[in-house]
C-alpha positions as CSV (number, residue, x, y, z in Angstrom):
1,M,-102.4,-24.7,185.5
2,T,-101.5,-28.4,185.2
3,V,-102.2,-28.3,181.5
4,I,-100.0,-25.2,181.1
5,A,-97.2,-26.8,183.0
6,T,-97.3,-29.9,180.9
7,Q,-97.4,-28.0,177.6
8,M,-94.6,-25.5,178.4
9,P,-91.6,-27.9,178.0
10,A,-92.9,-29.1,174.6
11,R,-93.3,-25.5,173.5
12,V,-89.8,-24.5,174.7
13,D,-88.3,-27.5,172.9
14,S,-90.1,-26.6,169.7
15,L,-88.8,-23.0,169.9
16,S,-85.3,-24.2,170.6
17,N,-85.4,-26.6,167.6
18,V,-86.6,-23.8,165.4
19,R,-83.8,-21.5,166.5
20,V,-81.0,-24.1,166.1
21,A,-82.4,-25.2,162.8
22,T,-82.5,-21.7,161.5
23,V,-78.9,-21.1,162.6
24,L,-77.8,-24.3,160.8
25,F,-79.8,-23.3,157.7
26,A,-78.2,-19.9,157.7
27,I,-74.7,-21.4,157.9
28,A,-75.5,-23.7,155.0
29,V,-76.6,-20.8,152.9
30,V,-73.5,-18.8,153.8
31,L,-71.3,-21.8,152.8
32,A,-73.1,-22.0,149.5
33,V,-72.8,-18.3,148.8
34,A,-69.1,-18.3,149.8
35,K,-68.2,-21.3,147.7
36,P,-65.7,-19.5,145.5
37,I,-63.5,-18.7,148.5
38,L,-64.1,-21.9,150.5
39,P,-61.2,-24.4,151.0
40,D,-61.5,-27.5,148.9
41,L,-62.2,-29.5,152.1
42,L,-65.6,-27.9,152.5
43,I,-66.6,-28.1,148.9
44,R,-65.7,-31.8,148.2
45,L,-63.6,-34.1,150.3
46,P,-60.1,-34.3,148.8
47,D,-58.9,-37.6,147.4
48,W,-56.6,-38.2,150.4
49,M,-59.6,-38.3,152.7
50,I,-61.4,-40.9,150.6
51,L,-60.3,-44.3,151.9
52,P,-60.2,-47.3,149.5
53,W,-63.3,-48.8,151.0
54,A,-64.1,-50.9,147.9
55,Q,-60.7,-52.5,147.8
56,W,-60.7,-53.2,151.5
57,L,-64.1,-54.7,151.4
58,Q,-63.2,-56.7,148.3
59,A,-60.1,-58.0,150.1
60,L,-62.2,-58.9,153.1
61,F,-64.8,-60.7,151.0
62,D,-62.0,-62.6,149.2
63,F,-60.4,-63.6,152.5
64,V,-63.7,-64.9,153.9
65,R,-64.6,-66.7,150.6
66,E,-61.2,-68.3,149.8
67,D,-59.0,-68.3,152.9
68,L,-61.7,-69.1,155.5
69,G,-63.3,-71.5,153.0
70,L,-66.8,-70.0,152.9
71,I,-67.0,-70.8,149.2
72,Y,-66.9,-74.5,150.1
73,V,-69.8,-74.1,152.5
74,T,-71.8,-72.2,149.9
75,R,-71.1,-74.7,147.2
76,T,-72.4,-77.4,149.5
77,I,-75.5,-75.4,150.1
78,T,-75.7,-74.8,146.4
79,A,-75.6,-78.6,145.6
80,G,-78.5,-79.2,148.0
81,L,-80.5,-76.3,146.8
82,E,-79.9,-77.1,143.2
83,F,-81.2,-80.7,143.8
84,V,-84.5,-79.3,145.2
85,L,-84.8,-76.7,142.5
86,D,-84.2,-79.4,139.8
87,A,-87.0,-81.4,141.4
88,T,-89.5,-78.6,141.4
89,A,-88.4,-77.6,137.9
90,N,-89.0,-81.2,136.7
91,I,-92.4,-81.4,138.2
92,L,-93.6,-77.9,137.0
93,Y,-92.2,-77.6,133.6
94,G,-90.4,-80.8,132.7
95,K,-86.7,-80.3,133.3
96,H,-85.1,-83.7,132.7
97,R,-83.9,-84.4,136.2
98,W,-85.1,-86.4,139.2
99,P,-87.9,-87.3,140.1
100,Y,-88.9,-87.5,136.4
101,L,-92.6,-86.8,137.1
102,G,-93.3,-83.7,135.2
103,P,-94.4,-81.6,133.7
104,I,-97.8,-81.3,135.3
105,S,-100.5,-80.2,132.8
106,W,-101.7,-76.7,133.0
107,A,-105.3,-77.9,133.3
108,S,-104.5,-79.9,136.4
109,V,-102.8,-76.9,138.1
110,A,-105.7,-74.7,137.2
111,G,-108.2,-77.2,138.6
112,V,-106.4,-77.7,141.9
113,S,-106.0,-73.9,142.3
114,A,-109.7,-73.4,141.7
115,V,-110.6,-76.0,144.4
116,L,-108.1,-74.3,146.8
117,G,-109.5,-70.9,146.0
118,Y,-113.1,-72.1,146.6
119,W,-112.1,-73.6,150.0
120,L,-110.3,-70.4,151.1
121,G,-112.7,-67.8,149.7
122,G,-115.6,-69.1,147.7
123,K,-116.6,-68.9,144.1
124,R,-114.9,-65.5,143.3
125,L,-111.5,-66.6,144.6
126,A,-111.9,-69.9,142.7
127,I,-112.4,-68.0,139.5
128,I,-109.3,-65.8,140.2
129,A,-107.1,-68.8,141.1
130,G,-108.1,-71.1,138.3
131,G,-108.6,-68.3,135.7
132,T,-105.0,-67.0,136.3
133,W,-103.5,-70.3,135.2
134,V,-105.9,-70.6,132.3
135,W,-104.8,-67.1,131.0
136,T,-101.2,-68.0,131.5
137,A,-101.5,-71.2,129.4
138,V,-103.7,-69.9,126.6
139,I,-101.6,-66.8,126.1
140,G,-98.5,-69.0,125.6
141,Q,-96.6,-68.2,128.8
142,W,-97.0,-71.5,130.7
143,K,-93.4,-72.7,130.7
144,L,-92.1,-69.2,131.6
145,A,-94.5,-69.0,134.5
146,M,-93.5,-72.4,135.8
147,E,-89.8,-71.5,135.6
148,T,-90.6,-68.6,137.8
149,M,-92.8,-70.6,140.2
150,S,-90.3,-73.4,140.5
151,V,-88.0,-71.0,142.4
152,I,-90.8,-69.4,144.4
153,V,-92.2,-72.7,145.8
154,V,-88.7,-73.3,147.2
155,A,-87.6,-69.8,148.2
156,A,-90.8,-68.8,150.0
157,P,-91.0,-71.8,152.5
158,I,-87.3,-71.4,153.3
159,A,-87.7,-67.7,153.9
160,V,-90.7,-68.3,156.1
161,A,-88.9,-70.9,158.1
162,I,-85.8,-68.8,158.7
163,G,-87.9,-65.7,159.4
164,V,-90.1,-67.4,162.0
165,G,-87.0,-68.9,163.7
166,L,-85.2,-65.6,163.9
167,G,-88.4,-63.9,164.9
168,I,-88.8,-66.3,167.8
169,L,-85.2,-65.7,168.9
170,A,-85.7,-61.9,168.7
171,W,-88.8,-62.2,170.8
172,K,-87.2,-64.4,173.4
173,H,-83.9,-62.6,173.6
174,R,-83.8,-58.8,173.7
175,P,-80.1,-58.6,172.6
176,V,-80.9,-60.6,169.5
177,E,-83.8,-58.2,168.6
178,T,-81.5,-55.2,169.2
179,A,-78.8,-56.7,166.9
180,L,-81.4,-57.6,164.2
181,R,-83.2,-54.2,164.1
182,P,-80.5,-52.2,162.3
183,V,-79.7,-55.2,160.0
184,L,-83.3,-55.5,159.0
185,A,-83.5,-51.7,158.4
186,V,-80.5,-51.9,156.1
187,L,-81.7,-55.0,154.3
188,Q,-85.0,-53.3,153.5
189,T,-83.4,-50.3,151.9
190,L,-80.5,-51.9,150.0
191,P,-80.9,-51.8,146.2
192,F,-81.7,-55.1,144.7
193,F,-78.3,-55.2,142.8
194,T,-76.6,-55.5,146.2
195,Y,-78.5,-58.8,146.7
196,L,-77.7,-60.2,143.3
197,L,-73.9,-59.9,143.1
198,P,-73.1,-61.8,146.3
199,A,-75.6,-64.5,145.3
200,V,-73.8,-64.9,141.9
201,I,-70.3,-65.0,143.5
202,F,-71.1,-67.4,146.3
203,F,-73.7,-69.5,144.6
204,K,-74.3,-70.8,141.1
205,V,-75.6,-68.5,138.4
206,G,-79.2,-69.0,137.4
207,P,-82.0,-70.4,139.6
208,T,-79.8,-71.2,142.5
209,A,-78.4,-67.7,142.9
210,A,-81.9,-66.4,142.2
211,A,-83.3,-68.5,145.0
212,V,-80.7,-67.3,147.5
213,A,-81.1,-63.6,146.6
214,T,-84.9,-64.1,146.9
215,I,-84.7,-65.8,150.3
216,I,-82.5,-63.0,151.8
217,F,-84.7,-60.3,150.2
218,A,-87.9,-61.8,151.6
219,I,-86.9,-62.7,155.2
220,P,-87.1,-59.3,156.9
221,P,-90.9,-58.9,157.0
222,M,-91.3,-62.5,158.3
223,I,-88.9,-61.7,161.2
224,L,-90.7,-58.5,162.0
225,M,-94.2,-59.9,161.9
226,T,-93.3,-63.0,163.9
227,T,-91.8,-60.9,166.6
228,L,-94.8,-58.5,166.6
229,G,-97.3,-61.3,166.8
230,L,-95.6,-63.0,169.7
231,K,-95.3,-59.8,171.6
232,K,-99.1,-59.1,171.2
233,V,-100.2,-62.4,172.7
234,S,-102.6,-61.7,175.5
235,P,-101.2,-62.3,179.1
236,D,-104.5,-64.1,179.9
237,V,-103.8,-66.7,177.2
238,V,-100.2,-67.1,178.4
239,E,-101.4,-67.5,182.0
240,A,-103.9,-70.1,181.0
241,G,-101.2,-72.1,179.2
242,Q,-98.9,-71.9,182.2
243,M,-101.6,-73.0,184.6
244,S,-102.2,-76.1,182.5
245,G,-98.6,-77.2,183.2
246,S,-97.3,-76.7,179.7
247,T,-93.6,-76.9,179.0
248,R,-91.7,-74.2,177.2
249,W,-91.9,-76.0,173.9
250,Q,-95.6,-76.7,174.4
251,M,-96.2,-73.1,175.3
252,L,-94.6,-72.0,172.1
253,R,-96.3,-74.6,169.9
254,H,-99.7,-74.6,171.4
255,V,-100.1,-71.1,172.9
256,Y,-97.9,-68.5,171.5
257,L,-97.7,-69.5,167.8
258,P,-101.5,-70.1,167.5
259,A,-102.3,-66.8,169.2
260,A,-99.9,-65.0,166.8
261,R,-101.3,-66.8,163.8
262,T,-102.7,-63.7,162.1
263,E,-99.5,-61.7,162.3
264,I,-97.4,-64.7,161.1
265,L,-99.7,-65.3,158.2
266,V,-99.5,-61.6,157.2
267,G,-95.7,-62.1,157.2
268,V,-96.2,-65.2,155.0
269,N,-98.2,-63.0,152.6
270,Q,-95.5,-60.4,152.4
271,V,-92.8,-63.1,151.9
272,I,-94.7,-64.5,148.9
273,M,-95.2,-61.1,147.3
274,L,-91.5,-60.2,147.8
275,C,-90.4,-63.5,146.4
276,L,-92.4,-62.9,143.2
277,A,-91.0,-59.4,142.9
278,M,-87.4,-60.5,143.4
279,V,-87.6,-63.6,141.2
280,V,-88.6,-61.3,138.3
281,L,-85.6,-59.0,139.0
282,T,-83.2,-61.9,139.1
283,A,-83.4,-62.0,135.4
284,F,-80.3,-59.8,135.6
285,I,-78.3,-62.8,136.9
286,G,-79.5,-65.4,134.4
287,M,-82.8,-66.6,136.1
288,P,-85.1,-67.9,133.3
289,G,-88.8,-67.3,133.4
290,L,-91.2,-64.4,133.1
291,G,-88.6,-61.8,134.2
292,A,-86.0,-62.9,131.6
293,K,-88.5,-62.9,128.8
294,L,-89.7,-59.4,129.9
295,L,-86.2,-58.2,129.9
296,A,-85.6,-59.5,126.4
297,M,-88.8,-57.9,125.1
298,M,-87.8,-54.6,126.7
299,G,-84.4,-54.8,124.9
300,S,-86.2,-55.0,121.6
301,F,-89.0,-52.5,122.6
302,K,-91.8,-55.0,122.0
303,L,-94.3,-53.3,124.2
304,G,-97.2,-55.5,123.3
305,R,-95.5,-58.7,124.3
306,S,-94.1,-57.0,127.4
307,F,-97.6,-55.9,128.4
308,E,-98.9,-59.4,128.1
309,I,-96.1,-60.7,130.3
310,G,-96.7,-57.9,132.8
311,V,-100.4,-58.8,132.9
312,T,-99.4,-62.4,133.6
313,I,-97.2,-61.4,136.5
314,V,-99.9,-59.1,137.9
315,L,-102.5,-61.9,137.7
316,I,-100.1,-64.3,139.5
317,A,-99.3,-61.7,142.1
318,V,-103.0,-60.9,142.7
319,M,-103.9,-64.6,142.9
320,L,-101.1,-65.4,145.4
321,D,-102.0,-62.2,147.4
322,R,-105.7,-63.1,147.6
323,L,-105.1,-66.7,148.4
324,S,-102.7,-65.9,151.2
325,K,-104.9,-63.1,152.6
326,A,-107.9,-65.5,152.6
327,W,-105.8,-68.0,154.5
328,I,-105.1,-65.3,157.1
329,V,-108.8,-64.6,157.8
330,K,-110.0,-68.3,157.5
331,Q,-110.5,-69.8,160.9
332,P,-109.9,-73.6,161.5
333,V,-113.1,-75.7,161.1
334,H,-113.9,-78.0,164.0
335,F,-116.0,-81.1,163.3
336,E,-118.1,-83.1,165.7
337,K,-116.7,-86.3,167.0
338,G,-117.5,-89.2,164.7
339,T,-117.6,-87.1,161.5
340,P,-116.5,-89.3,158.6
341,W,-113.0,-88.8,157.3
342,S,-114.3,-88.0,153.8
343,Q,-116.5,-85.2,155.1
344,R,-113.7,-83.7,157.2
345,H,-111.4,-83.7,154.2
346,F,-113.9,-83.0,151.4
347,F,-111.9,-80.3,149.7
348,L,-108.7,-82.4,149.8
349,L,-110.5,-85.2,148.0
350,A,-112.0,-82.7,145.6
351,G,-108.6,-81.4,144.8
352,I,-107.2,-84.8,144.2
353,A,-110.2,-85.7,142.0
354,A,-109.8,-82.5,139.9
355,F,-106.1,-83.2,139.5
356,V,-106.6,-86.8,138.3
357,L,-109.5,-86.1,136.0
358,L,-107.9,-83.1,134.3
359,A,-104.6,-85.0,134.0
360,L,-106.5,-87.8,132.2
361,L,-108.2,-85.2,130.0
362,A,-104.7,-83.7,129.2
363,W,-103.5,-87.1,128.3
364,V,-106.3,-87.6,125.8
365,V,-106.4,-84.0,124.5
366,P,-102.9,-82.6,124.2
367,Y,-104.1,-79.0,124.2
368,F,-105.0,-79.3,127.9
369,H,-101.4,-80.4,128.6
370,E,-99.5,-77.8,126.7
371,V,-100.7,-75.0,124.4
372,G,-98.5,-74.9,121.3
373,R,-97.0,-71.8,119.8
374,R,-99.5,-71.7,117.0
375,Q,-102.4,-72.3,119.3
376,D,-101.9,-69.5,121.8
377,L,-104.0,-66.3,121.8
378,S,-101.1,-63.9,122.1
379,M,-101.9,-60.4,120.7
380,G,-98.5,-59.0,121.2
381,K,-97.9,-57.9,117.6
382,E,-101.3,-56.3,117.3
383,I,-100.8,-54.4,120.6
384,D,-97.4,-53.2,119.3
385,Y,-99.0,-51.8,116.1
386,A,-101.8,-50.1,118.0
387,I,-99.3,-48.4,120.5
388,K,-97.0,-47.2,117.7
389,W,-100.1,-45.8,115.8
390,V,-101.2,-43.9,118.9
391,L,-97.7,-42.6,119.6
392,D,-97.5,-41.3,116.0
393,V,-100.5,-39.0,116.5
394,D,-99.2,-35.5,116.0
395,A,-101.0,-34.1,119.1
396,I,-99.4,-36.8,121.4
397,Q,-95.9,-36.2,119.9
398,A,-96.3,-32.4,120.3
399,T,-97.3,-32.8,123.9
400,T,-94.5,-35.2,124.9
401,Q,-91.9,-33.1,123.0
402,W,-93.1,-29.9,124.8
403,L,-93.1,-31.7,128.2
404,R,-89.6,-33.1,127.6
405,W,-88.3,-29.7,126.6
406,F,-90.0,-27.9,129.5
407,L,-89.1,-30.4,132.3
408,N,-85.6,-30.9,131.1
409,T,-84.6,-27.2,130.5
410,K,-86.7,-25.4,133.0
411,I,-86.8,-27.8,136.0
412,L,-84.8,-31.0,136.0
413,I,-81.4,-30.0,134.6
414,P,-81.3,-26.7,136.7
415,F,-82.2,-28.6,139.8
416,R,-79.6,-31.3,139.1
417,D,-76.9,-28.7,138.4
418,S,-77.8,-26.8,141.6
419,I,-77.5,-29.9,143.8
420,L,-74.2,-30.8,142.2
421,W,-72.9,-27.2,142.5
422,L,-73.6,-27.0,146.3
423,P,-70.7,-27.7,148.6
424,T,-70.8,-31.0,150.4
425,S,-70.8,-29.2,153.8
426,S,-73.7,-27.0,152.7
427,V,-75.8,-30.1,151.7
428,I,-75.1,-31.9,154.9
429,L,-76.0,-28.8,157.0
430,L,-79.2,-28.3,155.1
431,F,-80.4,-31.8,155.7
432,S,-79.2,-31.6,159.3
433,A,-81.2,-28.4,159.8
434,A,-84.4,-30.0,158.6
435,A,-83.7,-33.0,160.9
436,Y,-83.0,-30.7,163.9
437,Y,-86.3,-28.8,163.3
438,I,-88.3,-32.0,163.3
439,G,-86.5,-34.3,165.7
440,G,-83.9,-32.3,167.6
441,L,-80.2,-32.9,168.2
442,R,-80.3,-36.7,167.9
443,S,-82.0,-36.6,164.5
444,A,-79.6,-34.0,163.2
445,L,-76.6,-36.1,164.3
446,V,-78.1,-39.2,162.6
447,I,-78.7,-37.4,159.3
448,A,-75.2,-35.8,159.4
449,C,-73.7,-39.2,160.0
450,F,-75.6,-40.8,157.1
451,F,-74.7,-38.1,154.6
452,G,-71.1,-38.1,156.0
453,I,-70.9,-41.7,155.1
454,V,-71.9,-40.8,151.5
455,A,-69.3,-38.1,151.4
456,L,-66.6,-40.4,152.7
457,S,-67.5,-43.1,150.2
458,G,-66.1,-41.2,147.2
459,W,-69.4,-41.3,145.3
460,W,-70.8,-38.0,146.4
461,D,-71.7,-36.6,142.9
462,R,-73.3,-39.9,141.8
463,S,-75.2,-40.0,145.0
464,M,-76.5,-36.4,144.5
465,I,-77.7,-37.3,141.0
466,T,-79.6,-40.3,142.5
467,L,-81.0,-38.0,145.2
468,Y,-82.0,-35.3,142.6
469,T,-83.9,-38.0,140.6
470,V,-85.7,-39.3,143.7
471,I,-86.7,-35.9,145.0
472,S,-87.9,-34.8,141.6
473,A,-90.0,-37.9,141.1
474,V,-91.5,-37.8,144.6
475,I,-92.4,-34.1,144.3
476,L,-94.2,-34.7,141.0
477,A,-95.8,-37.8,142.4
478,T,-97.0,-35.8,145.4
479,L,-98.5,-33.1,143.1
480,L,-100.5,-35.8,141.3
481,G,-101.1,-38.5,143.9
482,I,-102.4,-36.5,146.8
483,P,-105.0,-34.6,144.8
484,L,-106.1,-37.9,143.3
485,G,-106.4,-39.4,146.8
486,I,-108.4,-36.4,148.0
487,F,-110.7,-36.7,145.1
488,A,-111.2,-40.5,145.5
489,S,-111.7,-40.2,149.3
490,R,-115.0,-38.4,148.8
491,S,-116.9,-41.4,147.6
492,E,-116.8,-45.2,148.3
493,K,-117.1,-45.9,144.6
494,W,-114.0,-43.9,143.5
495,S,-112.0,-45.0,146.5
496,G,-112.5,-48.6,145.4
497,R,-111.6,-47.8,141.8
498,I,-108.4,-45.9,142.7
499,L,-107.3,-48.5,145.3
500,L,-107.8,-51.2,142.7
501,A,-105.7,-49.2,140.2
502,C,-103.0,-48.8,142.9
503,D,-103.0,-52.5,143.6
504,T,-102.6,-53.2,139.9
505,A,-99.9,-50.6,139.4
506,Q,-97.9,-51.9,142.4
507,T,-98.0,-55.6,141.2
508,F,-96.8,-54.8,137.7
509,P,-93.1,-55.7,137.4
510,S,-91.2,-52.5,138.1
511,F,-89.1,-52.3,135.0
512,I,-92.0,-52.6,132.7
513,Y,-92.6,-48.9,133.3
514,L,-89.4,-48.1,131.6
515,I,-90.8,-49.0,128.2
516,P,-93.6,-46.4,127.9
517,A,-91.3,-43.9,129.5
518,I,-88.7,-44.4,126.8
519,M,-91.2,-44.5,124.0
520,L,-92.9,-41.3,125.1
521,F,-89.9,-39.2,126.1
522,G,-86.8,-40.9,124.7
523,V,-83.6,-41.7,126.7
524,N,-83.2,-38.8,129.1
525,D,-84.0,-37.6,132.6
526,V,-87.7,-37.1,131.9
527,A,-88.1,-40.8,131.0
528,V,-86.4,-41.8,134.3
529,I,-88.6,-39.4,136.3
530,F,-91.7,-40.6,134.5
531,S,-91.0,-44.3,135.2
532,I,-90.4,-43.6,138.9
533,L,-93.4,-41.3,139.1
534,I,-96.0,-44.0,138.4
535,F,-94.5,-46.3,141.0
536,A,-94.2,-43.6,143.6
537,M,-97.8,-42.3,143.2
538,V,-99.3,-45.6,144.4
539,P,-98.6,-45.2,148.2
540,L,-99.3,-41.5,148.1
541,A,-102.8,-42.0,146.7
542,R,-103.5,-45.1,148.8
543,Y,-102.5,-43.5,152.2
544,T,-104.2,-40.2,151.4
545,I,-107.5,-42.1,150.8
546,E,-107.0,-44.2,154.0
547,G,-106.0,-41.2,156.1
548,L,-108.9,-39.0,155.0
549,R,-111.5,-41.8,155.3
550,G,-110.1,-42.6,158.7
551,V,-110.9,-39.2,160.2
552,P,-113.6,-39.7,162.9
553,V,-117.1,-39.0,161.6
554,E,-117.9,-37.0,164.7
555,L,-115.3,-34.4,163.8
556,T,-116.4,-33.9,160.2
557,E,-120.0,-33.7,161.4
558,A,-119.0,-31.0,164.0
559,A,-117.3,-29.1,161.2
560,D,-120.5,-29.3,159.1
561,M,-122.5,-28.0,162.0
562,A,-120.1,-25.1,162.5
563,G,-120.9,-24.1,158.9
564,S,-117.5,-25.0,157.4
565,T,-117.3,-25.2,153.6
566,R,-115.9,-28.4,152.0
567,R,-112.6,-26.6,151.5
568,Q,-112.4,-25.4,155.1
569,K,-113.3,-28.8,156.4
570,L,-110.6,-30.4,154.3
571,L,-107.9,-27.9,155.2
572,H,-108.6,-27.4,158.9
573,V,-110.1,-30.8,160.0
574,Q,-109.4,-33.7,157.6
575,L,-105.9,-33.0,156.4
576,P,-104.4,-32.1,159.8
577,L,-105.7,-35.4,161.2
578,A,-104.8,-37.5,158.2
579,L,-101.3,-36.1,157.9
580,P,-99.6,-38.8,160.0
581,T,-101.1,-41.5,157.8
582,M,-100.3,-39.6,154.7
583,A,-96.7,-39.2,155.9
584,V,-96.4,-43.0,155.9
585,G,-97.4,-43.0,152.2
586,F,-94.9,-40.2,151.6
587,N,-92.2,-42.4,153.3
588,Q,-93.1,-45.4,151.2
589,A,-93.1,-43.2,148.0
590,I,-89.5,-42.2,148.8
591,M,-88.5,-45.9,149.4
592,F,-90.2,-46.9,146.2
593,A,-88.4,-44.1,144.3
594,F,-85.0,-45.2,145.7
595,F,-85.9,-48.8,144.6
596,M,-87.1,-47.7,141.1
597,V,-84.2,-45.3,140.4
598,I,-81.8,-48.3,140.5
599,I,-84.1,-50.1,138.0
600,A,-84.0,-47.0,135.8
601,A,-80.3,-47.5,135.3
602,F,-81.4,-49.8,132.4
603,I,-82.2,-46.5,130.5
604,G,-78.7,-45.3,130.9
605,T,-78.5,-42.9,133.8
606,Q,-75.4,-41.4,135.4
607,D,-76.3,-42.2,139.0
608,L,-75.5,-45.0,141.5
609,G,-77.8,-47.4,139.7
610,Q,-75.6,-47.3,136.6
611,E,-72.5,-48.1,138.6
612,L,-74.3,-50.8,140.5
613,Q,-75.3,-52.4,137.2
614,R,-71.7,-52.4,136.0
615,T,-70.5,-54.2,139.2
616,L,-72.5,-57.3,138.1
617,A,-70.4,-57.6,135.0
618,G,-67.1,-57.1,136.8
619,N,-67.9,-59.1,140.0
620,E,-66.8,-56.1,142.0
621,L,-68.3,-57.1,145.3
622,G,-66.6,-54.4,147.4
623,K,-67.6,-51.6,145.1
624,N,-71.1,-53.1,144.9
625,F,-71.4,-53.0,148.7
626,V,-70.1,-49.4,148.9
627,L,-72.6,-48.2,146.3
628,G,-75.4,-50.1,147.9
629,T,-74.5,-48.5,151.3
630,C,-74.8,-45.0,149.8
631,V,-78.3,-45.8,148.5
632,S,-79.3,-47.4,151.8
633,V,-78.1,-44.6,154.1
634,M,-79.8,-41.9,152.0
635,A,-83.1,-43.9,152.1
636,L,-82.6,-44.5,155.9
637,A,-82.1,-40.7,156.4
638,F,-85.5,-39.9,154.9
639,D,-87.1,-42.8,156.7
640,H,-85.7,-41.6,160.1
641,V,-86.9,-38.0,159.6
642,I,-90.4,-38.9,158.4
643,R,-90.9,-41.5,161.2
644,R,-89.7,-38.9,163.7
645,W,-92.2,-36.3,162.3
646,V,-95.0,-38.8,162.4
647,A,-94.3,-39.6,166.1
648,V,-94.2,-35.9,167.0
649,R,-97.4,-35.2,165.1
650,K,-99.2,-38.1,166.6
651,A,-98.2,-37.0,170.1
652,A,-99.4,-33.4,169.3
653,L,-102.8,-34.8,168.2
654,G,-103.0,-37.2,171.1
655,L,-103.1,-40.2,168.9
656,D,-100.4,-42.2,170.7
């Protein structure tokens, strides 16, 4: 009876949600059918209801920048930041500024990286760390890589320091955490163009603006992981520190921060990866380096050279990821009292020795200092010829032409036209009905509010084109990614292979996927969908594998003993239990799609991304912020509903 009593309210709530959601859905359908006789207010908001948000925001930004003097503060910061960036640029690739010490030879950097890798993770990591820089040098991309790294080595530490400081404040003061939570949610969903334009306006174009945009972009995970780590510190550890008479500062420095070390270092890892991703994208605002070169190669459709640059970025990303992850798991080494200094700092001395010896070698043999243009091993032209030869094969051309015709005429264009045809009120009610079914009244109101913001922005049609692109790409990615994940989850060997492929695909610079999409399908919606599809498949395949392999062995064995077939076991045991984990992958796929759809504006779309790209040329900060808000609230709407569904599903399965 107790069980029945506790289950009844949940069942009643579920039935109530279904009924209300059905009513909302029915009203939405009626509004769509009755569109010819609906008043204009319910079809699209009339112009008089669209307030001039962009002009107001532009006026506000101009007032803050000029009248309140923020521009003078940012210019002061720019001077200091530019001084540091000039120093790192001089050391890494020889920019003729203070301290006039560079450039460091590629051999020295590779040698020190190999020693660092060996100290953190042994021989294999040493090969990855040193080999990455060897590849970068011999392929002829050393200076480009160092231009990129000169910003990362400045932006990442600053982002970590600010993130840790704000994370500590959020942990200590609940109002600070409450205030930061929505800000961080918005920052993590804003399109990257929204970061770039303010950086250009308030800071100097080039590396300085790139560093500022990168720092802001990378801070959120550091704040979240610092707060999470400090909250998870064991009360026993805290009590022991208090009993020893530690002050607040001593407690923070010697108790809380060391106990939260793992979570903080995970945050550092995420900061490094986000910094690399953003520095590549800041090529749009004049940041030199690998991203700028890749953008130039894309403009001339040189796929071979673009592929080589993409491989370099992937190798650097993998190297930084592995080094930072090895740092997370490496525990401090404690030596016995009286151990010689040289023994305690053996790897430090080894790194210094490797640096000096290889610097001397580079001084004697110029090749080890800089690989000349005629000495590099670039195969860009050969790769270009090979790709063009493959694409000229009749079977491939026939296949891509048929796919382009079928997807455009039978699926994509009808779907796009349908979304654009629907009245605004009908679309808002449809999404609210889905939200009510999953999360009740609160979720429905949140979703209605989010899409109401889009309607009031004056960019409804462009937003719907963006939404249509995201939904189409995610549906196709789901149809491919989930079966791939199910197949891979059945064996350890294939799981490892697919996860490695996912890691590689995710670390490739995002806009490199535009090139094969254009070459295969031309400039149209199919190319945009295809470029997003690859990026969105990664989390779907990854979390499907993790979810299915995380199902308790006892349950699968019980299904086997009950005589279930493989299909029955998958449908009735594994998938239901793995769905909460798979939903996280679905959520990430949607976030990746919203991110990538803005990149796809480079192809020439008609969505919000194209308008955002135009704001960079016109310095229209108000319009940029309005457009970015539209993208952000749509992404947050999906994020809210999926998170709510995961929470409900976990509660139903007793996994909380």
